[in-house]
Structures are given as C-alpha cells and as structure tokens.
N, C-alpha and C positions, 0 to 999 in steps of 0.2 A: 586386372583385380580393380578397375573404375567399376567394373559390372556387376558385381557382386550384391554390393547393397538393393541393387532391381532384382536379383534372384528371385525372394518368396514374391515378389509379386507376381512376374510371369512365369511361377510355379501356379500361385494361384490363380490367376486367368487361363493357363492351360487346362486346371483341373474341373475349373466349372463349365471348358467347353470341353470335356469329356463326359461331363452329365447330361450335360445336353442331347449330345449324339448319344450315348448312352437312350437316353427316355423318348429320342424320336425313334430309334430303334425298336423298342416295345409295345410304344404306338400302333407304332406303322405295321409291324409282326401282327399284333391284335386286328386290326382294321382286315389286315387280309384273310387272316383265320376266318374274323365276321364276314365276310363282304360277301358271301351266296346265302347268311340268311338272314337277311331281310324280312320284318316283319315275323319271325319265330319270337318265342318266350322262354324266358331264361330265369332262374334262382338268382336272385343276387345279397349283397350284404349293403347295406348304406354305410358309408369312409365316413363324409362328410354332406354337410347340407344346411341349404341358408332355406327359403323362404318357400322359394318357389322351385330350386330345383335341388341335385346333390351330385355325389359320383357316388357309382356303386361297387362294385367285383362280385365282377359275373361269376359265379362255383365253377361250370364248364362251358367252353374255356376258361379259364383263369385271366381274366379283359378285365379291367378298369374303364367304366365309362361313365358321361355324363349323361344325368336320366332329369328327365323332367316330370313334374310333380310335386306336391304340396306335402305336408306331413307325410317328412321320411324322418323318422327321432336315427340319431349314427347307432350303429349295432343291431339294426332292423333287419328282419329277413325278408325280401320282398321280390313281386314277380315282374315283370320287365320287359318287356315288346321290344324289342331292335327297329330303331327306324334309320338309322345311318351310320354304313361303315367303307368311310371312305379310305384309299391309301396314299391320297395325293396329298391329302389333304392332314391326316395319322389323324382321322377322328372317329371317334368309337360314341354313337348317342343313342338314347334308348328312353321311352316315356315305363311312366309309374304303373300298374295295373289298377285297377278302380279300388281293390282292395287287398294288402297286405295277404300276402298265400301263405296256406299255416303250412310248417313244415313238419316233417317227425321225427321223436327226437330219439335218437339211437339209441339213449340209454333208459330212456323208462316204457317207449314205444306207445308216447301219446302223440294225441298233435300240438301244435301251438307253436309260438317263438320261440326261435336260440337263444339261448344266450350270447350277448357279445364278444364279440372275438375276440385275444388279446391285441394289445398295441405293436403286439413285434411277431407276425405270425409264420417265422421264420423260423425262429429257437424253440426247438425240443427239450423240452424240460427232463432233468433227471429224475431219478428217483428219490431225492429226498424234497424236488418240489421248489428247492432255495436257491439252486441255482442253476441258470442257463448251461446246455451246451452246447456243442459245433453237431449235431448229429442230423440237425435237417441241411447242412450247408454239406453237408457229406467229406467234411476234414474230422479230424479226429478229435477226440474230446480232450479239455484239458484239464490238467490235471493241480 
C-alpha cells in the first residue's frame, strides 16, 4: 500500500514511453518505405511551418517528412523532392520544389490549390456534419 501514491507517476511515465516507441516505429517505417525513392518527387500538404522549413505529409505513401523551403503556408499543397530516408536515424527529409504545384480539384475539375484539410483527418463525419463518427477507425459509430 505504500507504493499506491507513486502509481500515477509510474503509469504516466510508462504511457509517455509507449508513445515514444509508437512514434519511432512510425518514423522508421516511413523511412523504410521511402529508402529506395531518393530523388523522386511527391505531392504533399504542409502541416506546420517556420521561416526556413516545414513538416509535410506526403500523399502517397502517407509519410510525414521535414521539408526545407520558405513560404510554405500551413494547409498548402506543394511538390517536394525526397532527399533523405534513413531507417537508422528514422529520418525522412525533403525539399520544396520551386513553386507550389497545381492540384486538380476533385469536385470542380479545375486546377489550383486544394483547401486546407481538417485538423483531425482520421475522423469521418456523419451525415449531419455535426458529430464525428468512428467510421475512419473501423470502429462502430457511437449512438
């Protein structure tokens, strides 16, 4: 019973470590998927950015990567060239192509950048559009 007060701290540390391991596995898998594709170009969406670089999500395969380049607004669709995919360091790096690439809109048939994606891309929204369901996770929708 003396150790019960320590339990929340121990559980919090274990949970944090589990998240670190999950992230490492995802990062290594992404690097492995792209390791033979150095120099190829991909379409991506900017997730986060500062003055000199950004984090992007490649369309196919769905991998996050650091991207060098300026003027990369969050939500913007861009073309990137893969410059590194190292499984040992779990690193995927790319560089922005000179200009944002036009993307064909699925609903209008016109060219141009697509609107920013939802902050929670894994949720599929129900018909009412007011309450997210769990369809995207393969779980039954809550009632």
